[in-house]
C-alpha positions, 0 to 999 in steps of 0.5 A, spaced: 536 489 500 530 493 497 528 500 499 521 502 499 519 510 499 512 512 499 509 518 496 502 522 495 499 522 501 496 529 503 489 532 506 483 531 501 475 532 502 471 526 503 469 523 496 475 525 493 481 521 491 489 520 492 494 516 489 499 513 493 506 511 490 511 506 492 518 507 489 522 500 490 529 500 489 535 495 490 534 487 489 527 488 486 527 482 482 527 478 489 520 481 490 514 476 490 508 480 493 507 488 494 502 490 499 499 496 502 497 497 509 495 503 514 495 505 521 490 509 524 491 513 531 490 508 536 489 502 532 493 496 529 496 496 522 491 493 518 492 490 511 489 494 505 491 491 498 496 487 495 499 484 488 504 480 486 510 483 484 510 480 477 502 481 476 497 476 478 491 476 483 490 482 487 487 482 494 483 487 497 481 488 504 473 488 504 473 496 507 476 498 501 474 493 495 471 497 489 474 504 491 482 502 492 486 499 486 493 497 487 497 497 480 504 497 478 508 501 473 513 495 471 518 500 467 519 504 474 519 499 479 513 503 482 507 500 486 501 505 486 495 505 490 489 509 487 484 511 492 477 513 490 471 515 494 475 517 500 472 517 507 474 520 514 475 512 516 480 512 511 485 517 515 491 513 517 499 513 515 499 508 509 505 503 508 508 500 502 511 493 504 515 488 500 515 480 501 521 477 499 520 470 501 513 468 498 511 465 505 505 466 509 498 469 509 498 475 504 494 479 509 499 478 514 504 483 517 509 478 518 509 476 511 513 482 509 520 484 510 521 490 507 517 497 509 517 504 507 517 510 512 509 511 511 505 517 508 500 520 511 493 520 508 487 525 512 480 525 509 476 531 512 468 530 513 
């Protein structure tokens, strides 16, 4: 089992920055990919960013490319989402997700079998 706990959400003005953290614990050695998703009120959960647990290629949704960066602190088993140039359309609950089986499309919710509880990000105009 793997446990994921997000933190770092909050209220920020448009143009500002936030860094979300996802602390992983348990059988983290079994993880292949870590992802970030978000869900705005009244909308479906959508892919934001992903990367291999051990490194490699990073993936971003077009809407955040160039503004968001996914990274990992290997020593802490923590994955980060640095979010810059935030705008009100980025307002959502952000979820960290882990993939243990290395199958499926990187951007698909169904690929990920571990999820955190979510952290709220609100961007005011």
